[in-house]
C-alpha positions in Angstrom: 7.4 64.9 60.6 8.9 67.7 62.7 12.5 68.5 62.3 13.1 67.8 66.0 12.0 64.2 65.5 14.2 63.6 62.5 17.2 62.3 64.5 14.8 60.0 66.4 13.4 58.6 63.2 16.8 58.0 61.7 18.0 56.1 64.8 14.8 54.1 65.1 15.1 53.0 61.4 18.7 52.0 61.9 17.9 50.1 65.0 15.0 48.4 63.3 17.2 47.1 60.5 19.8 45.8 62.9 17.2 44.2 65.1 15.8 42.3 62.1 19.3 41.1 61.4 19.6 40.1 65.1 16.4 38.0 65.0 17.5 36.1 61.9 20.9 35.4 63.3 19.4 34.0 66.5 17.3 31.7 64.3 20.4 30.4 62.4 22.2 29.9 65.7 19.4 27.5 66.9 20.9 24.7 64.9 24.2 25.2 66.7 22.8 24.8 70.2 24.6 22.2 72.2 21.7 21.5 74.6 17.9 21.8 74.5 18.1 24.6 77.1 20.3 26.7 74.8 18.0 25.9 71.9 15.0 27.2 73.8 17.0 30.3 74.8 18.0 31.1 71.3 14.4 30.6 70.1 13.3 33.0 72.8 15.9 35.5 71.9 14.6 35.4 68.3 11.1 35.9 69.5 12.1 38.7 71.7 14.0 40.4 68.8 10.9 40.2 66.6 8.8 41.6 69.4 11.2 44.5 69.8 11.0 45.0 66.0 7.2 45.5 66.3 7.7 47.9 69.2 10.2 49.9 67.2 7.8 50.1 64.2 5.0 51.4 66.5 7.3 54.0 68.0 8.4 55.0 64.5 4.8 55.7 63.6 4.3 57.6 66.9 7.1 60.0 66.2 5.9 60.7 62.6 8.0 58.2 60.7 6.8 55.7 58.1 8.3 52.2 58.4 9.3 51.0 55.0 8.9 47.4 53.7 12.5 47.3 52.7 13.9 47.5 56.3 12.9 43.9 57.3 14.1 42.5 54.0 17.4 44.2 54.5 17.7 42.7 57.9 17.0 39.2 56.6 19.5 39.6 53.7 22.2 40.9 56.1 21.7 37.8 58.3 21.8 35.5 55.4 25.0 37.1 54.1 26.5 37.0 57.5 25.7 33.3 58.1 27.0 32.5 54.6 30.3 34.4 54.9 31.0 33.1 58.4 31.1 29.5 57.2 34.7 30.3 56.2 35.3 32.1 59.4 36.6 30.5 62.7 34.0 30.0 65.3 35.3 32.6 67.7 35.4 35.2 64.9 31.7 34.5 64.1 30.9 35.0 67.8 32.9 38.3 67.9 30.9 39.5 65.0 27.7 38.7 66.9 29.1 40.6 69.8 29.9 43.6 67.7 26.3 43.7 66.4 24.9 43.6 69.9 27.3 46.3 71.1 26.2 48.5 68.2 22.6 48.0 69.1 23.4 48.8 72.7 25.2 52.0 71.8 22.4 53.1 69.5 19.8 52.4 72.2 21.7 54.6 74.6 22.0 57.3 72.0 18.3 57.0 71.3 17.6 57.4 75.0 19.4 60.7 75.1 17.7 61.9 71.9 14.3 61.0 73.4 15.1 62.8 76.6 16.1 65.9 74.7 12.9 65.7 72.5 10.7 65.1 75.5 9.5 61.7 74.1 8.8 59.6 77.1 7.6 56.6 75.2 10.7 56.6 73.0 12.9 56.9 76.1 11.1 53.9 77.7 11.6 51.8 74.5 15.3 52.8 74.4 15.8 51.7 78.0 14.2 48.3 77.3 16.4 47.9 74.2 19.5 48.8 76.2 18.7 46.3 78.9 18.0 43.5 76.4 21.2 44.1 74.5 23.3 44.3 77.6 22.0 40.9 78.7 22.8 39.4 75.2 26.3 40.9 75.3 26.9 39.2 78.6 25.7 35.9 77.1 27.9 36.1 74.1 30.9 37.1 76.2 30.3 34.0 78.3 30.1 31.8 75.3 33.4 33.3 74.0 34.9 32.6 77.5 33.7 29.0 77.3 35.4 28.7 73.9 38.6 30.2 75.2 38.6 27.8 78.1 38.5 24.9 75.6 34.8 24.4 75.7 32.4 22.9 75.3 30.7 26.1 74.5 26.9 26.6 74.5 27.1 26.7 70.7 28.7 24.1 68.5 30.9 25.3 65.6 29.7 24.2 62.2 31.9 21.8 60.2 33.2 24.6 58.1 34.0 26.7 61.1 35.9 23.8 62.7 38.0 23.5 59.6 38.5 27.3 59.5 39.5 27.3 63.1 41.9 24.4 62.7 39.9 22.2 65.1 39.2 19.2 62.8 40.6 16.0 64.1 41.6 13.1 61.8 42.0 9.4 62.5 45.8 9.5 61.9 46.3 12.2 64.4 48.9 10.1 66.4 51.2 10.1 63.4 50.8 13.9 63.0 51.5 14.5 66.7 54.5 12.2 66.4 55.8 14.3 63.5 55.3 17.5 65.5 57.1 16.0 68.5 60.0 15.0 66.2 60.2 18.6 64.8 60.3 20.0 68.3 63.0 17.6 69.3 65.1 18.5 66.3 64.7 22.1 67.0 65.9 21.7 70.6 68.9 19.7 69.3 69.9 22.6 67.0 69.8 25.0 69.9 71.3 23.0 72.7 75.1 22.4 72.6 76.4 18.9 73.3 73.5 17.0 71.7 74.6 14.3 69.3 73.2 13.1 66.0 72.3 9.8 67.7 69.8 11.7 69.9 68.1 13.0 66.8 68.0 9.6 65.1 66.7 8.0 68.3 63.9 10.6 68.5 63.1 10.0 64.8 63.0 6.3 65.4 60.6 6.6 68.4 58.4 8.9 66.4 58.4 6.5 63.4 57.6 3.6 65.6 54.7 5.4 67.2 53.3 6.3 63.9 53.7 2.8 62.6 52.1 1.3 65.7 49.2 3.7 65.5 48.6 2.8 61.8 48.8 -0.9 62.5 45.9 -0.8 64.9 43.6 1.6 62.9 41.8 -1.3 61.4 40.6 -2.4 64.9 38.9 1.0 65.6 39.8 4.6 66.1 39.4 4.5 69.9 41.6 1.5 70.3 44.2 3.0 68.0 44.4 6.2 70.0 44.5 4.4 73.3 47.4 2.3 72.1 49.2 5.3 70.6 49.0 7.1 73.9 50.3 4.0 75.8 53.2 3.5 73.3 54.1 7.2 73.6 54.2 7.1 77.4 56.2 3.9 77.3 58.8 5.5 75.0 59.0 8.7 77.1 57.3 11.0 74.6 55.2 12.8 77.2 54.2 15.7 74.9 52.9 13.3 72.3 51.1 11.2 74.8 49.4 14.2 76.3 48.4 15.4 72.9 46.9 12.1 72.0 45.1 12.0 75.4 43.6 15.4 74.6 42.4 14.0 71.3 40.8 11.0 72.9 39.1 13.4 75.4 37.8 15.6 72.6 36.5 12.5 70.7 34.8 11.1 73.8 36.9 8.0 73.7 38.2 8.1 77.3 37.2 5.1 79.4 35.0 5.7 82.4 38.0 4.9 84.6 39.8 7.9 83.1 37.1 10.4 83.9 37.7 13.0 86.7 34.7 11.6 88.8 35.3 8.2 90.5 32.8 5.5 89.6 31.1 7.8 87.0 29.8 5.0 84.9 27.7 3.7 87.8 26.2 7.1 88.7 22.6 7.9 88.1 21.5 11.3 86.6 21.1 13.2 89.9 24.3 11.8 91.4 26.3 12.7 88.2 24.9 16.2 88.3 25.8 16.6 91.9 29.4 15.5 91.2 29.7 17.8 88.2 28.7 20.8 90.2 31.9 20.3 92.3 34.2 20.4 89.3 36.4 23.5 88.9 38.4 22.6 85.7 37.1 23.2 82.3 39.2 20.3 81.1 37.4 18.0 83.5 34.0 19.3 82.5 34.9 18.8 78.8 35.9 15.2 79.5 32.5 14.5 81.1 30.5 16.2 78.3 32.4 14.4 75.5 31.9 11.0 77.3 28.2 11.7 77.8 27.7 12.7 74.2 29.5 9.7 73.0 28.2 7.0 75.3 25.2 7.8 77.6 23.9 11.0 76.0 21.9 12.1 79.1 20.6 15.5 78.2 20.2 16.7 81.8 23.8 15.7 82.6 25.1 17.5 79.6 23.1 20.6 80.5 24.4 20.5 84.1 27.9 20.3 82.8 27.3 23.2 80.4 25.8 25.3 83.2 28.9 24.6 85.4 31.2 25.6 82.6 29.2 28.8 82.0 29.6 29.7 85.7 33.4 29.3 85.5 33.5 31.2 82.2 31.5 34.1 83.7 33.9 34.3 86.6 36.9 34.4 84.3 35.3 36.9 81.9 34.0 39.1 84.8 30.4 38.8 83.8 28.1 39.2 86.8 
């Protein structure tokens, strides 16, 4: 090993360890894929990362380094630790950690390229350029998934149950009562800050909220969807628009909207190709989310869900500025 190659060897070893971690993380993400297309993409990403690992090992030998058997093990251990720790981490934070890993790999690839240029190592420079291109593409993909999540989803990846709890996204069957309580709190807070409001206003708001919660609980035995639908109807009847909208959002997320409530007229009668054509014209992430939840709950047509996911990804890319 020449002294001029020592920086190259250090970087190649560091990149190898991180790439091993990247491959293992991609494997763990496969189980979170929302569609078969995303599952195939993640498997391909893992295969590509393992292929890059072999290329890095070959280049290490070419510059006089000796790949150690510990490096792949460290990568796997890091991935296992990450996947374990992130179970108590909100979904977006886990994705941001994935993004940080890819950004580090991208930065090291660029640094390696400059080192290779200075050392006159053409093969190392070519490898560095391929690594940079691959990690740039992955950064764009993760950025898009984050944008999908920020828009309300559905993202290409599903949060694990633990991540949903950590992120505060778990929905419970008595959610109308909770929303009613929150609406009451907001009403009371407004009363405290707006002069001229009377105690009767507060008591009336409390009574409406209590009635809503009681009505919702009374119909729980007939089924969650019916309970939520009735809760929304009661809230609108009583003028509790905020509560009604919150319950409607819950129904949408649970896939319990009726076909007549979907943003595409006559959706229930559409075949796969016609449904896909209509989905491509949607511009609201909320509308796309309603279609996906309905499909996953009722029809479960994989091609339709994939089309909706693709449309949302296009919107997310535009918002995030990903070309």
